[in-house]
DRENDO-1510 file (C-alpha; in Angstrom, 1 decimal, always signed):
<recs>
REC; n; res; u; v; w
REC; 1; UNK; -17.3; -1.9; +16.6 .
REC; 2; UNK; -20.0; -1.0; +14.0 .
REC; 3; UNK; -17.7; -2.1; +11.4 .
REC; 4; UNK; -16.8; -5.2; +12.8 .
REC; 5; UNK; -21.0; -6.0; +13.5 .
REC; 6; UNK; -21.4; -5.1; +9.9 .
REC; 7; UNK; -18.3; -7.5; +8.6 .
REC; 8; UNK; -19.9; -10.3; +10.7 .
REC; 9; UNK; -23.6; -9.7; +9.4 .
REC; 10; UNK; -22.4; -9.0; +6.0 .
REC; 11; UNK; -20.1; -11.6; +5.4 .
REC; 12; UNK; -22.2; -14.1; +4.4 .
REC; 13; UNK; -24.2; -12.1; +2.1 .
REC; 14; UNK; -21.1; -11.2; +0.2 .
REC; 15; UNK; -19.3; -14.5; +0.3 .
REC; 16; UNK; -21.5; -16.0; -2.5 .
REC; 17; UNK; -20.8; -13.7; -5.3 .
REC; 18; UNK; -17.1; -13.4; -4.2 .
REC; 19; UNK; -16.4; -17.0; -3.9 .
REC; 20; UNK; -17.8; -17.4; -7.4 .
REC; 21; UNK; -15.8; -15.1; -8.5 .
REC; 22; UNK; -12.3; -15.8; -6.9 .
REC; 23; UNK; -12.9; -19.6; -7.8 .
REC; 24; UNK; -13.5; -18.6; -11.6 .
REC; 25; UNK; -9.9; -19.2; -12.5 .
REC; 26; UNK; -9.5; -22.6; -10.6 .
REC; 27; UNK; -12.8; -23.6; -12.0 .
REC; 28; UNK; -11.9; -22.9; -15.8 .
REC; 29; UNK; -8.1; -24.1; -15.4 .
REC; 30; UNK; -7.7; -26.9; -12.7 .
REC; 31; UNK; -10.3; -29.1; -13.8 .
REC; 32; UNK; -12.6; -31.0; -11.9 .
REC; 33; UNK; -11.1; -30.2; -8.6 .
REC; 34; UNK; -11.2; -26.5; -9.0 .
REC; 35; UNK; -14.8; -26.8; -10.3 .
REC; 36; UNK; -15.7; -28.8; -7.1 .
REC; 37; UNK; -13.7; -26.4; -4.7 .
REC; 38; UNK; -15.5; -23.4; -6.0 .
REC; 39; UNK; -19.1; -25.1; -5.6 .
REC; 40; UNK; -18.3; -26.0; -2.0 .
REC; 41; UNK; -17.3; -22.5; -1.3 .
REC; 42; UNK; -20.6; -21.0; -3.3 .
REC; 43; UNK; -22.8; -23.5; -1.5 .
REC; 44; UNK; -21.9; -22.9; +2.0 .
REC; 45; UNK; -21.6; -18.8; +2.2 .
REC; 46; UNK; -21.6; -19.0; +6.2 .
REC; 47; UNK; -19.7; -21.6; +6.3 .
REC; 48; UNK; -17.1; -19.7; +4.0 .
REC; 49; UNK; -17.6; -16.3; +5.6 .
REC; 50; UNK; -16.7; -17.6; +9.4 .
REC; 51; UNK; -13.5; -18.9; +7.9 .
REC; 52; UNK; -12.6; -15.8; +6.1 .
REC; 53; UNK; -13.8; -13.6; +8.8 .
REC; 54; UNK; -10.4; -14.0; +11.3 .
REC; 55; UNK; -8.1; -13.2; +8.5 .
REC; 56; UNK; -10.3; -10.8; +6.8 .
REC; 57; UNK; -10.2; -8.7; +10.4 .
REC; 58; UNK; -6.6; -9.0; +11.0 .
REC; 59; UNK; -5.8; -8.1; +7.3 .
REC; 60; UNK; -7.9; -5.3; +7.4 .
REC; 61; UNK; -6.5; -4.0; +10.9 .
REC; 62; UNK; -2.8; -4.6; +9.5 .
REC; 63; UNK; -3.6; -2.7; +6.1 .
REC; 64; UNK; -5.4; +0.2; +7.7 .
REC; 65; UNK; -2.4; +0.8; +9.9 .
REC; 66; UNK; +0.0; +0.3; +7.0 .
REC; 67; UNK; -1.9; +2.9; +5.0 .
REC; 68; UNK; -2.1; +5.1; +8.1 .
REC; 69; UNK; +1.5; +5.1; +8.7 .
REC; 70; UNK; +2.5; +5.4; +4.9 .
REC; 71; UNK; -0.1; +8.6; +5.1 .
REC; 72; UNK; +1.6; +10.1; +8.0 .
REC; 73; UNK; +5.1; +9.8; +6.7 .
REC; 74; UNK; +4.6; +10.9; +3.1 .
REC; 75; UNK; +2.7; +14.2; +5.1 .
REC; 76; UNK; +5.9; +14.3; +7.5 .
REC; 77; UNK; +8.1; +14.3; +4.5 .
REC; 78; UNK; +6.5; +16.9; +2.3 .
REC; 79; UNK; +5.9; +19.1; +5.3 .
REC; 80; UNK; +10.0; +18.7; +6.2 .
REC; 81; UNK; +10.8; +18.6; +2.7 .
REC; 82; UNK; +8.7; +22.1; +2.1 .
REC; 83; UNK; +10.1; +24.0; +4.7 .
REC; 84; UNK; +13.4; +23.0; +4.7 .
REC; 85; UNK; +15.4; +25.3; +2.2 .
REC; 86; UNK; +18.7; +24.2; +0.7 .
REC; 87; UNK; +21.3; +23.6; +3.3 .
REC; 88; UNK; +22.3; +21.7; +5.9 .
REC; 89; UNK; +21.2; +20.5; +10.0 .
REC; 90; UNK; +23.2; +19.5; +12.9 .
REC; 91; UNK; +20.4; +17.4; +14.3 .
REC; 92; UNK; +20.9; +16.7; +17.9 .
REC; 93; UNK; +17.7; +14.4; +18.2 .
REC; 94; UNK; +20.3; +11.2; +18.6 .
REC; 95; UNK; +22.2; +12.9; +21.5 .
REC; 96; UNK; +21.8; +11.0; +25.2 .
REC; 97; UNK; +21.2; +14.7; +26.4 .
REC; 98; UNK; +18.3; +15.3; +23.9 .
REC; 99; UNK; +20.2; +18.2; +22.0 .
REC; 100; UNK; +23.4; +20.5; +22.3 .
REC; 101; UNK; +24.3; +23.8; +23.9 .
REC; 102; UNK; +23.1; +26.8; +21.8 .
REC; 103; UNK; +26.5; +28.5; +21.5 .
REC; 104; UNK; +26.7; +25.6; +18.5 .
REC; 105; UNK; +24.7; +28.0; +16.1 .
REC; 106; UNK; +26.5; +30.7; +17.2 .
REC; 107; UNK; +29.7; +29.6; +16.4 .
REC; 108; UNK; +28.3; +27.7; +13.4 .
REC; 109; UNK; +27.5; +31.3; +12.1 .
REC; 110; UNK; +31.1; +32.7; +12.5 .
REC; 111; UNK; +32.4; +29.9; +9.9 .
REC; 112; UNK; +34.0; +30.9; +6.9 .
REC; 113; UNK; +31.8; +28.3; +5.0 .
REC; 114; UNK; +28.6; +29.4; +6.5 .
REC; 115; UNK; +26.3; +32.5; +5.7 .
REC; 116; UNK; +23.8; +31.9; +8.5 .
REC; 117; UNK; +22.9; +29.7; +11.2 .
REC; 118; UNK; +20.1; +29.0; +13.5 .
REC; 119; UNK; +19.2; +27.1; +16.5 .
REC; 120; UNK; +16.0; +25.4; +17.6 .
REC; 121; UNK; +15.4; +24.4; +20.9 .
REC; 122; UNK; +11.8; +22.8; +22.2 .
REC; 123; UNK; +10.2; +23.2; +25.3 .
REC; 124; UNK; +7.0; +22.6; +27.3 .
REC; 125; UNK; +4.8; +25.7; +28.3 .
REC; 126; UNK; +1.3; +26.4; +28.8 .
REC; 127; UNK; +0.1; +28.9; +26.3 .
REC; 128; UNK; -3.3; +30.8; +26.9 .
REC; 129; UNK; -4.0; +27.8; +29.7 .
REC; 130; UNK; -2.9; +25.2; +27.0 .
REC; 131; UNK; -0.2; +22.5; +27.6 .
REC; 132; UNK; +2.0; +23.1; +24.2 .
REC; 133; UNK; +5.3; +22.3; +22.9 .
REC; 134; UNK; +7.1; +25.6; +21.7 .
REC; 135; UNK; +9.8; +26.4; +19.7 .
REC; 136; UNK; +13.0; +28.5; +21.2 .
REC; 137; UNK; +14.7; +30.2; +18.9 .
REC; 138; UNK; +15.4; +33.6; +16.8 .
REC; 139; UNK; +12.1; +33.4; +15.0 .
REC; 140; UNK; +13.6; +36.3; +12.3 .
REC; 141; UNK; +16.4; +34.8; +11.9 .
REC; 142; UNK; +14.7; +31.1; +11.6 .
REC; 143; UNK; +12.5; +32.5; +9.0 .
REC; 144; UNK; +15.5; +33.2; +6.5 .
REC; 145; UNK; +17.0; +29.4; +6.9 .
REC; 146; UNK; +13.2; +27.8; +6.9 .
REC; 147; UNK; +10.4; +28.6; +4.8 .
REC; 148; UNK; +7.7; +29.3; +7.3 .
REC; 149; UNK; +5.3; +31.3; +5.0 .
REC; 150; UNK; +4.3; +34.1; +7.2 .
REC; 151; UNK; +0.4; +35.1; +6.5 .
REC; 152; UNK; +0.6; +38.2; +8.9 .
REC; 153; UNK; +3.0; +40.5; +11.0 .
REC; 154; UNK; +6.7; +40.2; +11.0 .
REC; 155; UNK; +8.6; +37.2; +13.0 .
REC; 156; UNK; +10.4; +38.7; +16.3 .
REC; 157; UNK; +13.8; +39.1; +16.5 .
REC; 158; UNK; +15.9; +38.3; +19.4 .
REC; 159; UNK; +18.0; +41.2; +20.2 .
REC; 160; UNK; +20.7; +38.9; +22.4 .
REC; 161; UNK; +20.9; +36.3; +19.6 .
REC; 162; UNK; +23.1; +38.1; +17.2 .
REC; 163; UNK; +24.4; +36.3; +14.0 .
REC; 164; UNK; +24.1; +32.9; +15.1 .
REC; 165; UNK; +20.8; +32.9; +16.2 .
REC; 166; UNK; +21.4; +31.5; +19.8 .
REC; 167; UNK; +21.9; +33.0; +23.3 .
REC; 168; UNK; +22.7; +30.6; +25.9 .
REC; 169; UNK; +22.8; +33.2; +28.9 .
REC; 170; UNK; +19.7; +33.6; +31.1 .
REC; 171; UNK; +17.6; +36.8; +30.9 .
REC; 172; UNK; +16.5; +38.9; +34.0 .
REC; 173; UNK; +13.2; +39.5; +31.9 .
REC; 174; UNK; +12.0; +42.1; +29.7 .
REC; 175; UNK; +14.9; +44.3; +29.9 .
REC; 176; UNK; +17.6; +41.7; +30.9 .
REC; 177; UNK; +21.2; +41.9; +29.8 .
REC; 178; UNK; +20.9; +45.6; +28.7 .
REC; 179; UNK; +19.1; +45.0; +25.4 .
REC; 180; UNK; +14.9; +45.5; +25.5 .
REC; 181; UNK; +13.6; +42.2; +25.0 .
REC; 182; UNK; +10.3; +42.1; +23.0 .
REC; 183; UNK; +7.2; +40.1; +24.7 .
REC; 184; UNK; +6.8; +38.9; +21.4 .
REC; 185; UNK; +5.7; +35.2; +19.9 .
REC; 186; UNK; +5.0; +33.7; +16.3 .
REC; 187; UNK; +2.1; +31.5; +16.0 .
REC; 188; UNK; +1.2; +29.1; +13.6 .
REC; 189; UNK; -2.2; +29.9; +11.6 .
REC; 190; UNK; -4.0; +26.8; +12.6 .
REC; 191; UNK; -3.7; +27.2; +15.9 .
REC; 192; UNK; -4.3; +31.3; +15.6 .
REC; 193; UNK; -7.5; +30.5; +13.5 .
REC; 194; UNK; -8.6; +28.0; +16.4 .
REC; 195; UNK; -8.1; +30.6; +19.3 .
REC; 196; UNK; -9.2; +33.6; +17.0 .
REC; 197; UNK; -5.8; +35.4; +17.6 .
REC; 198; UNK; -4.8; +37.8; +15.0 .
REC; 199; UNK; -1.4; +40.0; +14.8 .
REC; 200; UNK; -1.6; +42.0; +18.4 .
REC; 201; UNK; -3.7; +39.8; +20.5 .
REC; 202; UNK; -2.5; +39.3; +24.1 .
REC; 203; UNK; -1.4; +35.6; +25.0 .
REC; 204; UNK; -0.7; +34.7; +28.4 .
REC; 205; UNK; +2.3; +32.3; +28.8 .
REC; 206; UNK; +3.2; +30.0; +31.7 .
REC; 207; UNK; +6.8; +28.9; +32.1 .
REC; 208; UNK; +8.0; +26.0; +33.9 .
REC; 209; UNK; +9.1; +28.2; +36.8 .
REC; 210; UNK; +5.5; +29.2; +38.0 .
REC; 211; UNK; +6.2; +32.6; +35.9 .
REC; 212; UNK; +3.1; +33.8; +33.7 .
REC; 213; UNK; +4.2; +36.6; +31.1 .
REC; 214; UNK; +1.8; +38.3; +28.8 .
REC; 215; UNK; +3.0; +38.0; +25.4 .
REC; 216; UNK; +1.8; +39.8; +21.7 .
REC; 217; UNK; +1.1; +38.2; +18.6 .
REC; 218; UNK; +4.1; +39.3; +16.2 .
REC; 219; UNK; +3.6; +37.1; +13.4 .
REC; 220; UNK; +1.1; +34.1; +12.1 .
REC; 221; UNK; +2.9; +31.5; +9.9 .
REC; 222; UNK; +1.8; +28.5; +7.8 .
REC; 223; UNK; +4.3; +26.0; +7.8 .
REC; 224; UNK; +4.7; +24.5; +11.4 .
REC; 225; UNK; +6.4; +20.8; +10.5 .
REC; 226; UNK; +9.6; +21.8; +11.9 .
REC; 227; UNK; +8.9; +25.3; +13.7 .
REC; 228; UNK; +5.8; +23.7; +15.7 .
REC; 229; UNK; +3.0; +26.1; +16.5 .
REC; 230; UNK; +4.6; +28.7; +18.6 .
REC; 231; UNK; +8.0; +30.3; +18.4 .
REC; 232; UNK; +9.5; +32.2; +21.2 .
REC; 233; UNK; +12.7; +34.4; +21.3 .
REC; 234; UNK; +15.3; +32.6; +22.9 .
REC; 235; UNK; +16.2; +35.3; +25.6 .
REC; 236; UNK; +12.6; +35.2; +26.9 .
REC; 237; UNK; +12.7; +31.5; +27.2 .
REC; 238; UNK; +16.3; +31.5; +28.9 .
REC; 239; UNK; +15.1; +34.1; +31.7 .
REC; 240; UNK; +12.7; +31.3; +32.8 .
REC; 241; UNK; +14.8; +27.9; +32.0 .
REC; 242; UNK; +18.3; +27.3; +33.3 .
REC; 243; UNK; +19.7; +25.0; +30.6 .
REC; 244; UNK; +17.9; +25.7; +27.3 .
REC; 245; UNK; +19.3; +23.1; +24.8 .
REC; 246; UNK; +18.7; +23.2; +20.9 .
REC; 247; UNK; +17.5; +20.0; +19.0 .
REC; 248; UNK; +18.7; +21.3; +15.8 .
REC; 249; UNK; +20.8; +23.9; +14.1 .
REC; 250; UNK; +20.0; +24.8; +10.1 .
REC; 251; UNK; +22.6; +26.4; +8.4 .
REC; 252; UNK; +23.2; +28.2; +4.9 .
REC; 253; UNK; +26.2; +27.6; +3.1 .
REC; 254; UNK; +28.0; +30.8; +1.4 .
REC; 255; UNK; +27.4; +30.9; -2.2 .
REC; 256; UNK; +30.2; +29.1; -3.9 .
REC; 257; UNK; +31.1; +26.8; -0.9 .
REC; 258; UNK; +30.7; +23.1; -1.5 .
REC; 259; UNK; +28.3; +21.1; +0.6 .
REC; 260; UNK; +30.9; +18.6; +1.2 .
REC; 261; UNK; +33.3; +21.6; +2.7 .
REC; 262; UNK; +30.2; +23.0; +4.8 .
REC; 263; UNK; +29.5; +19.6; +6.2 .
REC; 264; UNK; +33.0; +19.1; +6.9 .
REC; 265; UNK; +33.5; +22.3; +8.8 .
REC; 266; UNK; +29.9; +21.8; +10.7 .
REC; 267; UNK; +31.1; +18.4; +11.9 .
REC; 268; UNK; +34.2; +19.3; +13.2 .
REC; 269; UNK; +32.8; +22.4; +15.0 .
REC; 270; UNK; +30.0; +20.1; +16.5 .
REC; 271; UNK; +32.4; +17.2; +17.8 .
REC; 272; UNK; +32.6; +18.6; +21.3 .
REC; 273; UNK; +28.9; +18.8; +21.3 .
REC; 274; UNK; +28.2; +14.9; +21.5 .
REC; 275; UNK; +28.9; +14.6; +17.8 .
REC; 276; UNK; +25.3; +15.5; +16.4 .
REC; 277; UNK; +24.5; +14.4; +13.1 .
REC; 278; UNK; +25.3; +16.6; +10.0 .
REC; 279; UNK; +22.6; +16.3; +7.3 .
REC; 280; UNK; +21.5; +17.5; +4.1 .
REC; 281; UNK; +17.8; +18.1; +3.1 .
REC; 282; UNK; +17.1; +14.3; +1.9 .
REC; 283; UNK; +19.1; +13.0; +5.2 .
REC; 284; UNK; +17.3; +15.0; +7.6 .
REC; 285; UNK; +13.8; +14.1; +6.1 .
REC; 286; UNK; +14.7; +10.5; +6.1 .
REC; 287; UNK; +15.9; +10.9; +10.0 .
REC; 288; UNK; +12.6; +12.1; +10.9 .
REC; 289; UNK; +10.4; +9.8; +9.0 .
REC; 290; UNK; +12.6; +6.8; +10.8 .
REC; 291; UNK; +10.0; +6.5; +13.4 .
REC; 292; UNK; +7.3; +5.5; +11.0 .
REC; 293; UNK; +9.7; +2.6; +10.0 .
REC; 294; UNK; +9.7; +1.4; +13.4 .
REC; 295; UNK; +5.6; +1.6; +13.5 .
REC; 296; UNK; +5.7; -0.3; +10.3 .
REC; 297; UNK; +8.0; -3.0; +11.9 .
REC; 298; UNK; +5.2; -3.4; +14.9 .
REC; 299; UNK; +2.6; -3.7; +12.5 .
REC; 300; UNK; +4.3; -6.4; +10.5 .
REC; 301; UNK; +4.4; -8.5; +13.6 .
REC; 302; UNK; +1.1; -8.0; +14.1 .
REC; 303; UNK; +0.3; -9.5; +10.8 .
REC; 304; UNK; +2.3; -12.3; +11.6 .
REC; 305; UNK; +0.0; -13.2; +14.8 .
REC; 306; UNK; -3.3; -12.5; +12.8 .
REC; 307; UNK; -2.0; -15.1; +9.9 .
REC; 308; UNK; -1.2; -17.5; +12.5 .
REC; 309; UNK; -4.3; -17.0; +14.3 .
REC; 310; UNK; -6.4; -17.1; +10.5 .
REC; 311; UNK; -4.5; -20.0; +9.7 .
REC; 312; UNK; -5.6; -22.2; +12.8 .
REC; 313; UNK; -9.4; -20.5; +12.0 .
REC; 314; UNK; -9.5; -21.7; +8.2 .
REC; 315; UNK; -7.8; -25.1; +9.1 .
REC; 316; UNK; -10.2; -26.1; +12.2 .
REC; 317; UNK; -13.0; -25.1; +9.5 .
REC; 318; UNK; -12.0; -27.3; +6.7 .
REC; 319; UNK; -11.4; -30.2; +9.3 .
REC; 320; UNK; -15.0; -29.8; +10.3 .
REC; 321; UNK; -16.0; -29.7; +6.7 .
REC; 322; UNK; -14.2; -32.8; +5.8 .
REC; 323; UNK; -15.8; -34.3; +8.7 .
REC; 324; UNK; -19.1; -33.6; +7.7 .
REC; 325; UNK; -18.7; -33.9; +4.0 .
REC; 326; UNK; -17.1; -37.7; +4.8 .
REC; 327; UNK; -20.0; -39.4; +2.6 .
REC; 328; UNK; -19.8; -37.3; -0.2 .
REC; 329; UNK; -15.7; -37.7; -0.4 .
REC; 330; UNK; -16.4; -41.1; -0.2 .
REC; 331; UNK; -18.6; -41.2; -3.3 .
REC; 332; UNK; -16.2; -38.9; -4.8 .
REC; 333; UNK; -13.4; -41.6; -4.2 .
REC; 334; UNK; -15.9; -44.5; -5.1 .
REC; 335; UNK; -16.5; -43.1; -8.8 .
REC; 336; UNK; -13.0; -42.6; -9.7 .
REC; 337; UNK; -11.8; -39.3; -8.0 .
REC; 338; UNK; -8.0; -39.9; -7.1 .
REC; 339; UNK; -6.5; -38.9; -3.6 .
REC; 340; UNK; -4.3; -36.4; -5.5 .
REC; 341; UNK; -7.7; -34.9; -6.8 .
REC; 342; UNK; -9.3; -34.6; -3.2 .
REC; 343; UNK; -6.2; -33.2; -1.7 .
REC; 344; UNK; -6.2; -30.5; -4.8 .
REC; 345; UNK; -9.9; -29.6; -3.9 .
REC; 346; UNK; -9.7; -29.1; -0.5 .
REC; 347; UNK; -6.4; -27.0; -1.4 .
REC; 348; UNK; -8.5; -24.9; -3.7 .
REC; 349; UNK; -11.3; -24.4; -1.3 .
REC; 350; UNK; -9.0; -23.1; +1.4 .
REC; 351; UNK; -7.2; -20.7; -1.1 .
REC; 352; UNK; -10.6; -19.5; -2.4 .
REC; 353; UNK; -11.7; -18.5; +1.6 .
REC; 354; UNK; -8.5; -17.1; +2.3 .
REC; 355; UNK; -8.4; -15.0; -1.1 .
REC; 356; UNK; -11.7; -13.9; +0.1 .
REC; 357; UNK; -10.8; -12.7; +3.5 .
REC; 358; UNK; -7.4; -11.4; +2.5 .
REC; 359; UNK; -9.1; -9.3; -0.2 .
REC; 360; UNK; -11.9; -8.3; +1.9 .
REC; 361; UNK; -10.0; -7.3; +4.5 .
REC; 362; UNK; -7.6; -5.4; +2.3 .
REC; 363; UNK; -10.2; -3.0; +0.8 .
REC; 364; UNK; -12.0; -2.8; +4.3 .
REC; 365; UNK; -8.7; -1.5; +5.5 .
REC; 366; UNK; -8.0; +0.8; +2.6 .
REC; 367; UNK; -11.0; +2.3; +2.9 .
REC; 368; UNK; -10.8; +2.9; +6.4 .
REC; 369; UNK; -6.9; +4.4; +5.7 .
REC; 370; UNK; -8.6; +6.8; +3.1 .
REC; 371; UNK; -11.5; +8.2; +5.8 .
REC; 372; UNK; -8.6; +8.3; +8.7 .
REC; 373; UNK; -6.3; +10.3; +6.5 .
REC; 374; UNK; -9.3; +12.9; +5.2 .
REC; 375; UNK; -10.4; +13.4; +9.0 .
REC; 376; UNK; -6.5; +14.2; +9.6 .
REC; 377; UNK; -5.9; +16.2; +6.6 .
REC; 378; UNK; -3.3; +13.7; +5.4 .
REC; 379; UNK; -2.4; +12.9; +1.7 .
REC; 380; UNK; -4.0; +9.1; +0.9 .
REC; 381; UNK; -0.9; +7.1; +0.2 .
REC; 382; UNK; -1.0; +3.4; -0.4 .
REC; 383; UNK; +2.5; +1.8; +0.2 .
REC; 384; UNK; +2.4; -0.5; -2.6 .
REC; 385; UNK; +4.9; -3.0; -1.6 .
REC; 386; UNK; +3.7; -3.8; +1.8 .
REC; 387; UNK; +0.2; -4.3; +0.4 .
REC; 388; UNK; +1.0; -7.1; -2.3 .
REC; 389; UNK; +3.2; -8.7; +0.7 .
REC; 390; UNK; -0.2; -8.5; +2.8 .
REC; 391; UNK; -2.1; -10.0; +0.0 .
REC; 392; UNK; +0.7; -13.0; -0.8 .
REC; 393; UNK; +0.7; -13.7; +2.8 .
REC; 394; UNK; -2.8; -14.1; +3.2 .
REC; 395; UNK; -2.9; -16.5; -0.2 .
REC; 396; UNK; -0.3; -18.7; +1.3 .
REC; 397; UNK; -1.8; -18.9; +5.1 .
REC; 398; UNK; -5.0; -20.9; +3.2 .
REC; 399; UNK; -2.5; -23.1; +1.4 .
REC; 400; UNK; -0.7; -23.9; +4.4 .
REC; 401; UNK; -4.2; -24.1; +6.5 .
REC; 402; UNK; -5.3; -26.9; +3.9 .
REC; 403; UNK; -2.5; -29.2; +4.2 .
REC; 404; UNK; -3.9; -31.3; +7.2 .
REC; 405; UNK; -7.4; -31.5; +6.2 .
REC; 406; UNK; -6.6; -32.4; +2.4 .
REC; 407; UNK; -4.4; -35.1; +3.8 .
REC; 408; UNK; -7.0; -36.2; +6.1 .
REC; 409; UNK; -9.5; -36.3; +3.2 .
REC; 410; UNK; -7.5; -38.2; +0.6 .
REC; 411; UNK; -6.8; -40.9; +3.1 .
REC; 412; UNK; -10.6; -41.9; +4.1 .
REC; 413; UNK; -11.3; -45.3; +3.0 .
REC; 414; UNK; -13.6; -45.2; +0.2 .
REC; 415; UNK; -16.2; -47.8; +1.2 .
REC; 416; UNK; -16.2; -46.9; +4.8 .
REC; 417; UNK; -16.9; -43.2; +4.1 .
REC; 418; UNK; -20.1; -44.2; +1.8 .
REC; 419; UNK; -21.1; -46.5; +4.7 .
REC; 420; UNK; -21.0; -43.6; +6.7 .
REC; 421; UNK; -24.3; -41.4; +6.9 .
</recs>
């Protein structure tokens, strides 16, 4: 709100020097119409700022969202790519059920083309009284497939997971299935720092069945982009949830096995599990950032609406300006200005106004986008192509907005216009 108030208040102050600078090429290279257009925009800074405000706000919001989405996408891509070692992933995100049975990872580990495979599921629980999404896996095995960057402790193993890192059967609790299940979880470093946890800290975890289990922090890791903030052994999770599903299974091919051969084996294995996608690192990163692309599509629809609203505002302002300057336009016609020159003058004036609004909005959006990225500790990423498109569309809006006022100005009868005052 303060930004909007400052924009409206400082708009007329910035309009005069900005219009003089933006209109300089028109004044230099487009003759008398260009010079008059520049002078008209400079001499009425309030009118120039008022006409440009709607466009400035619209372009500013769209630029902010574009930069924010680009920064989030860059952060997500860097994080996912940095966590993903070379290998393949069976991505269950597109399945109608939201995942696949954990037995897929165990069966993948037994393939002759695969060295190691581990499944990763996600579930909801309350950790230390706070609602959280937890990763369900064999944490120790996941650390062999993903880069977790453990800073303290040792990732807990799931004794019932086996080589595949998967256990689909339920557990009766700490000693279910005849094997001792360690009540140990791994925690992301950011959360551990916020809660002042360290290796050995006791953490209460409440599951969806209402059970409250006291667990111990066994490891703290830095990379949470794929793993999330919490990792629980699958056997612990299965003891409180009837149908745990995996959203992904990560697999490392054996040395000497080509990616195509490993992919073919995994694709064939995954077919009965709903045909989830088998992807390499770059494909998986692209899939994870797909939602940002959809978000940008919505942003561009907003840009179109903002441009339409701004176009109407600029057109109305120019129409009022033409009406107010009827005598002035008549005098120009009387001293020899042609209809074509009057149309050109109005068009150039509209272009100066639209460029002022577009450039001001883009600058404001970039600044706010940088501030937001810094506050979220995300990399500041400026999508160059979308930004250029925004600037071009804003400039085009100015030309379109001037069509009707320019025609009206050119049609004014010179003597009638001079006589009106």
